[in-house]
NUDRENMAR-271024 format. One record per residue: residue number from 1; residue in three letters; x, y, z of N, C-alpha, C, CB in turn. Coordinates in steps of 0.2 Angstrom, whole numbers. Each point is the difference from the previous one (the first is absolute). Glycine has a CB too. Layout:
BEGIN
> n, res, n_px, n_py, n_pz, ca_px, ca_py, ca_pz, c_px, c_py, c_pz, cb_px, cb_py, cb_pz
> NUM, ALA, X, Y, Z, X, Y, Z, X, Y, Z, X, Y, Z
...
END
This chain:
BEGIN
> n, res, n_px, n_py, n_pz, ca_px, ca_py, ca_pz, c_px, c_py, c_pz, cb_px, cb_py, cb_pz
> 1, UNK, 132, -135, -7, 4, 0, 6, 5, 7, 0, 0, -14, 0
> 2, UNK, 1, 17, -6, 2, 6, 0, -3, 6, 4, 4, -5, -10
> 3, UNK, -1, 8, 13, -3, 5, 5, -2, 7, -5, 8, -4, 13
> 4, UNK, -4, 5, -17, -2, 5, -5, -6, -1, -4, 13, 3, -1
> 5, UNK, -13, -10, -2, -7, -2, -3, -6, 1, 4, 6, -8, -5
> 6, UNK, -4, 5, 11, -5, 0, 6, -3, 7, 0, 6, -9, 7
> 7, UNK, -2, 14, -7, -3, 7, 3, -3, 1, -7, 10, 5, 11
> 8, UNK, -8, -6, -17, -3, 3, -7, -6, -3, 1, 9, 2, -8
> 9, UNK, -11, -9, 8, -6, -3, 2, -5, 3, 5, 7, -9, -4
> 10, UNK, -4, 10, 9, -4, 3, 5, -3, 7, -1, 8, -6, 6
> 11, UNK, -4, 10, -10, -2, 7, -2, -4, 0, -6, 10, 4, 6
> 12, UNK, -8, -8, -11, -3, 2, -6, -4, -6, -4, 9, 8, 0
> 13, UNK, -10, -15, 4, -3, -5, -2, 4, -3, -4, -10, 4, 1
> 14, UNK, 7, -10, -4, 3, -5, -4, 3, 3, -6, -8, -8, 4
> 15, UNK, 3, 12, -8, 2, 3, -6, 7, 2, -1, -10, 4, -1
> 16, UNK, 11, -1, 7, 8, 5, -1, 6, -5, 2, -5, 12, 5
> 17, UNK, 4, -17, -3, 6, -4, 2, 6, 0, -5, -8, -7, 7
> 18, UNK, 6, 8, -13, 5, -1, -5, 5, 7, -1, -8, -7, -6
> 19, UNK, 4, 12, 8, 3, 7, 1, -3, 4, 5, 1, -1, -11
> 20, UNK, 4, 4, 13, -1, 4, 7, -3, 6, -2, 10, -4, 6
> 21, UNK, -16, 6, -6, -3, 7, -1, 4, 6, 3, -10, -7, -1
> 22, UNK, 12, 6, 7, 4, 5, 3, 7, 4, -5, -4, -7, 11
> 23, UNK, 6, 1, -15, 6, 4, -4, -2, 4, -5, 6, -9, 1
> 24, UNK, -13, 9, -3, -2, 4, -6, -5, 5, 5, 2, -10, -12
> 25, UNK, 0, 15, 15, -4, 4, 4, -5, 4, -5, 9, 0, 9
> 26, UNK, -8, 2, -15, -5, 4, -4, -6, -4, -1, 8, 5, -6
> 27, UNK, -6, -12, 4, -6, -4, -2, -4, -1, 8, 8, -7, -13
> 28, UNK, -5, 5, 17, -3, -1, 6, -5, 6, 2, 12, -7, 3
> 29, UNK, -9, 13, -2, -3, 6, 1, -5, 1, -5, 9, 4, 7
> 30, UNK, -8, -5, -14, -6, 1, -5, -7, -4, 1, 9, 2, -7
> 31, UNK, -5, -9, 9, -6, -6, 2, -5, 4, 5, 9, -11, 0
> 32, UNK, -5, 12, 5, -5, 2, 6, -3, 7, -1, 7, -7, 8
> 33, UNK, -5, 12, -13, -3, 4, -1, -6, -1, -5, 10, 6, 3
> 34, UNK, -10, -10, -8, -5, -4, -3, -6, -1, 5, 8, -6, -8
> 35, UNK, -6, 1, 12, -5, -2, 5, -5, 6, 3, 9, -9, 2
> 36, UNK, -4, 13, 1, -4, 6, 4, -3, 5, -4, 6, -1, 8
> 37, UNK, -5, 1, -15, -3, 5, -5, -6, -5, -1, 11, 8, -6
> 38, UNK, -12, -14, 5, -7, -4, 0, -3, 2, 5, 3, -9, -5
> 39, UNK, 0, 7, 12, -5, 2, 5, -3, 7, 2, 6, -9, 5
> 40, UNK, -3, 14, -8, -1, 7, 1, -6, 1, -5, 12, 3, 3
> 41, UNK, -12, -7, -11, -5, 1, -4, -7, -4, 3, 10, 2, -11
> 42, UNK, -8, -7, 13, -5, -5, 3, -5, 3, 5, 7, -8, -2
> 43, UNK, -2, 12, 7, -3, 4, 6, -4, 6, -3, 10, -4, 10
> 44, UNK, -7, 8, -15, -4, 4, -3, -7, 0, -2, 11, 2, -2
> 45, UNK, -10, -8, -2, -6, -3, -3, -6, -2, 3, 7, -4, -6
> 46, UNK, -4, 1, 13, -6, -2, 5, -2, 5, 4, 5, -10, 0
> 47, UNK, -2, 15, 0, -3, 6, 4, -1, 6, -3, 7, -3, 9
> 48, UNK, -10, 2, -15, -2, 6, -5, -6, 3, 3, 4, -5, -9
> 49, UNK, -9, 1, 11, -6, 3, 4, 1, 6, 6, -5, -13, -3
> 50, UNK, 2, 17, 2, 1, 5, 6, -1, -3, 7, -3, 10, -7
> 51, UNK, 0, -15, 8, 0, -2, 6, 5, -5, 2, -11, 2, -2
> 52, UNK, 16, -4, -2, 5, -3, 1, 7, 4, 0, -7, -9, -5
> 53, UNK, 7, 15, 4, 5, 4, 1, 4, -1, 7, -7, 7, -8
> 54, UNK, 4, -7, 13, 3, 0, 6, 4, -6, 0, -8, 6, 6
> 55, UNK, 7, -12, -8, 3, -6, -1, 7, 1, -3, -10, -4, 0
> 56, UNK, 11, 9, -5, 5, 1, -3, 6, 1, 5, -8, 4, -9
> 57, UNK, 7, 0, 14, 6, 1, 6, 2, -6, 3, -5, 11, 2
> 58, UNK, -1, -15, 0, 2, -6, 4, 4, -5, -4, -11, 2, 7
> 59, UNK, 8, -2, -14, 5, -5, -5, 7, 4, 0, -11, -5, -10
> 60, UNK, 12, 11, 9, 7, 3, 0, 4, -3, 4, -4, 10, -3
> 61, UNK, 2, -10, 9, 3, -2, 7, 2, -7, 0, -7, 9, 6
> 62, UNK, 2, -13, -8, 1, -8, -1, 5, -1, -5, -12, -3, 4
> 63, UNK, 12, 7, -10, 4, -1, -6, 8, 2, 3, -11, 3, -10
> 64, UNK, 11, 2, 14, 7, 3, 3, 2, -6, 4, -2, 13, 1
> 65, UNK, -2, -16, 3, 2, -6, 5, 3, -5, -4, -9, 2, 8
> 66, UNK, 5, -4, -14, 2, -5, -5, 6, 0, -3, -11, -1, -2
> 67, UNK, 12, 7, 0, 7, 2, -3, 6, 0, 4, -6, 7, -8
> 68, UNK, 4, -5, 15, 6, -1, 5, 1, -6, 1, -3, 10, 5
> 69, UNK, -2, -15, -4, 2, -7, 0, 4, -2, -5, -9, -2, 5
> 70, UNK, 7, 3, -12, 4, -2, -6, 6, 1, 0, -9, 2, -5
> 71, UNK, 11, 4, 7, 6, 4, -1, 5, -4, 5, -6, 12, -3
> 72, UNK, 2, -12, 10, 4, -4, 5, 2, -7, -2, -6, 6, 8
> 73, UNK, 2, -10, -11, 2, -7, -2, 3, -1, -7, -10, -4, 7
> 74, UNK, 8, 8, -11, 3, 0, -7, 7, 3, -1, -11, 1, -5
> 75, UNK, 11, 5, 8, 7, 4, -1, 4, 0, 4, -5, 6, -4
> 76, UNK, 4, -8, 10, 5, -1, 6, 1, -6, 2, -3, 11, 3
> 77, UNK, 7, -12, 2, 1, -7, 3, -3, -2, 6, 10, 2, -4
> 78, UNK, -17, 2, 5, -3, -1, 6, -4, -7, -1, -1, 13, 2
> 79, UNK, 1, -18, 3, -3, -6, -1, -6, 0, 7, 11, -7, -6
> 80, UNK, -15, 2, 4, -6, -1, 5, 2, -3, 7, -8, -2, -11
> 81, UNK, 8, 5, 17, 2, -4, 5, -5, -6, 1, 6, 10, 5
> 82, UNK, -3, -15, -1, -4, -6, 2, -3, 1, 7, 7, -7, -7
> 83, UNK, -14, 6, 6, -4, 2, 6, -5, -7, 2, -1, 14, -4
> 84, UNK, -1, -13, 10, -5, -6, 2, -7, 1, -3, 7, -3, 11
> 85, UNK, -9, 8, -13, -8, 2, -2, -1, -1, -7, 0, 9, 8
> 86, UNK, 5, -9, -11, -1, -1, -8, 2, -6, -2, 3, 11, -2
> 87, UNK, -4, -12, -5, 2, -7, -3, 8, 0, 2, -8, 0, -10
> 88, UNK, 10, -7, 10, 6, -2, 2, 6, 3, -5, -6, -10, 6
> 89, UNK, 5, 9, -12, 4, 3, -5, -4, 3, -6, 9, -8, 3
> 90, UNK, -8, 15, -4, -4, 4, -4, 7, 4, -5, -13, 0, 9
> 91, UNK, 12, 0, -16, 6, 4, -2, -3, 7, -1, 6, -10, -7
> 92, UNK, -1, 14, 4, -2, 7, -1, -3, 1, -6, 9, 4, 6
> 93, UNK, -8, -9, -11, -4, -1, -6, -7, -1, 2, 10, -5, -6
> 94, UNK, -12, 0, 10, -6, -1, 2, -4, 6, 4, 6, -12, 0
> 95, UNK, -3, 16, 4, -3, 6, 3, -2, 4, -5, 6, 1, 11
> 96, UNK, 0, 0, -17, -2, 5, -5, -5, -3, -4, 11, 4, -1
> 97, UNK, -13, -9, -1, -7, -4, -3, -5, 1, 4, 6, -8, -4
> 98, UNK, -7, 7, 10, -6, 0, 5, 0, 8, 1, 2, -12, 7
> 99, UNK, 1, 16, -7, -1, 8, 0, -3, 3, -7, 10, 2, 9
> 100, UNK, -7, -5, -14, -2, 2, -6, -8, -4, -2, 13, 3, -4
> 101, UNK, -14, -9, 7, -6, -3, -2, -6, 3, 4, 6, -11, -4
> 102, UNK, -4, 14, 10, -6, 2, 4, -2, 7, -1, 4, -8, 8
> 103, UNK, 2, 12, -13, -3, 7, -1, -5, 2, -4, 10, 2, 2
> 104, UNK, -13, -7, -7, -7, 1, -3, -5, -1, 5, 4, -3, -11
> 105, UNK, -3, -1, 15, -6, 0, 6, -1, 5, 3, 2, -11, 2
> 106, UNK, 5, 15, 1, 0, 6, 4, -3, 5, -3, 8, -4, 5
> 107, UNK, -6, 5, -13, -4, 5, -3, -7, 0, -1, 10, 1, -5
> 108, UNK, -13, -7, 5, -8, 0, 0, -3, 1, 7, 1, -8, -9
> 109, UNK, 3, 5, 15, -2, 2, 6, -1, 6, 1, 4, -9, 4
> 110, UNK, 3, 14, -6, 0, 6, 2, -5, 5, -4, 11, -3, 4
> 111, UNK, -12, 1, -10, -6, 2, -5, -7, 0, 4, 7, -5, -11
> 112, UNK, -8, -2, 14, -7, -1, 1, -1, 4, 7, 0, -13, -7
> 113, UNK, 5, 13, 11, 1, 4, 8, -1, 7, -2, 9, -6, 6
> 114, UNK, -6, 8, -11, 1, 7, -2, -7, 4, -3, 13, -3, -2
> 115, UNK, -17, -2, -1, -7, 1, -4, -5, 0, 6, 2, -6, -11
> 116, UNK, -1, 2, 17, -4, -1, 5, 0, 7, 5, 2, -13, -1
> 117, UNK, 3, 14, 2, 2, 5, 4, -2, 8, -3, 8, -9, 5
> 118, UNK, -9, 10, -12, 0, 6, -4, -6, 3, 3, 6, -4, -10
> 119, UNK, -5, 11, 10, -6, 4, 2, 0, 5, -6, -1, -2, 14
> 120, UNK, -4, 4, -17, 0, 4, -5, -2, 6, 3, -2, -9, -10
> 121, UNK, 8, 13, 10, -2, 8, 3, -3, 5, -3, 8, -2, 5
> 122, UNK, -8, 0, -12, -5, 5, -3, -7, -1, 0, 9, 2, -8
> 123, UNK, -11, -9, 8, -8, -2, 0, -1, 2, 7, -1, -11, -9
> 124, UNK, 6, 10, 15, -3, 1, 6, -1, 6, 1, 4, -9, 4
> 125, UNK, 1, 15, -5, -1, 7, 1, -6, 2, -4, 11, 2, 2
> 126, UNK, -13, -4, -9, -7, 1, -2, -6, -2, 3, 5, 1, -9
> 127, UNK, -4, -7, 12, -6, -2, 3, -2, 3, 7, 3, -9, -6
> 128, UNK, 3, 13, 9, 0, 3, 6, -2, 8, -2, 8, -8, 5
> 129, UNK, -6, 9, -10, -3, 8, -3, -7, 0, -1, 10, 2, -6
> 130, UNK, -12, -9, 2, -8, 0, -1, -3, 0, 6, 1, -6, -9
> 131, UNK, 2, 2, 13, -5, -1, 8, 0, 8, 3, 6, -15, 3
> 132, UNK, 0, 18, -4, -1, 7, 4, -4, 4, -4, 11, -1, 5
> 133, UNK, -12, 0, -12, -4, 5, -3, -7, -2, 1, 8, 2, -8
> 134, UNK, -10, -8, 9, -6, -3, 2, -3, 3, 6, 5, -10, -5
> 135, UNK, 0, 10, 10, -2, 2, 6, -1, 8, 1, 7, -11, 4
> 136, UNK, -3, 15, -8, -1, 7, -1, -7, 2, -4, 13, -1, 0
> 137, UNK, -14, -3, -5, -7, 0, -3, -5, 1, 5, 3, -7, -9
> 138, UNK, -3, 0, 13, -4, -1, 5, -2, 5, 6, 4, -10, -3
> 139, UNK, 3, 13, 5, 0, 5, 4, -3, 7, -2, 10, -5, 4
> 140, UNK, -9, 6, -10, -3, 6, -3, -7, 1, -1, 9, 1, -4
> 141, UNK, -12, -9, 2, -7, 0, 0, -3, 1, 7, 1, -9, -10
> 142, UNK, 2, 6, 15, -2, 1, 7, -1, 6, 2, 4, -8, 2
> 143, UNK, 2, 12, -4, 0, 8, 2, -5, 3, -3, 12, 0, 2
> 144, UNK, -14, -2, -8, -5, 4, -4, -7, -2, 3, 7, 0, -12
> 145, UNK, -8, -5, 14, -7, -2, 2, 0, 3, 7, -2, -11, -6
> 146, UNK, 7, 13, 10, -1, 3, 7, -1, 6, -2, 8, -7, 6
> 147, UNK, -5, 11, -10, -1, 7, -2, -6, 1, -2, 11, 2, -3
> 148, UNK, -14, -6, 0, -7, 1, -3, -4, -1, 6, 2, -3, -12
END
């Protein structure tokens, strides 16, 4: 029933009830940093193929949004407003968990979309040049036949 304990539980989950993580800011920031370094490494590994490079931009934007949500809920006094369309009661910690749980799925979906939309400009340019060269050769042969 203690409001301070309830706020700690809502923001950081059951494991943090005994100690408020906001009192040790360096540990809290280092914990957040470690998670985001993990996401950066995972994103880099998943987007190594040339076809998936475009998804890095999309995932960087999603990562920044995710970081803004974490900062808003973990480091400030921001709370979730009660709405009619969402669950009747959801804590900031649950939002944090949901966002971090869906990020691997977003990595895979962005990679798939990036690979689907990828156009190899080098291969396309080479094919166009080969087609032009073929047409030029045919044109020269026709000109030679007309000349003879």
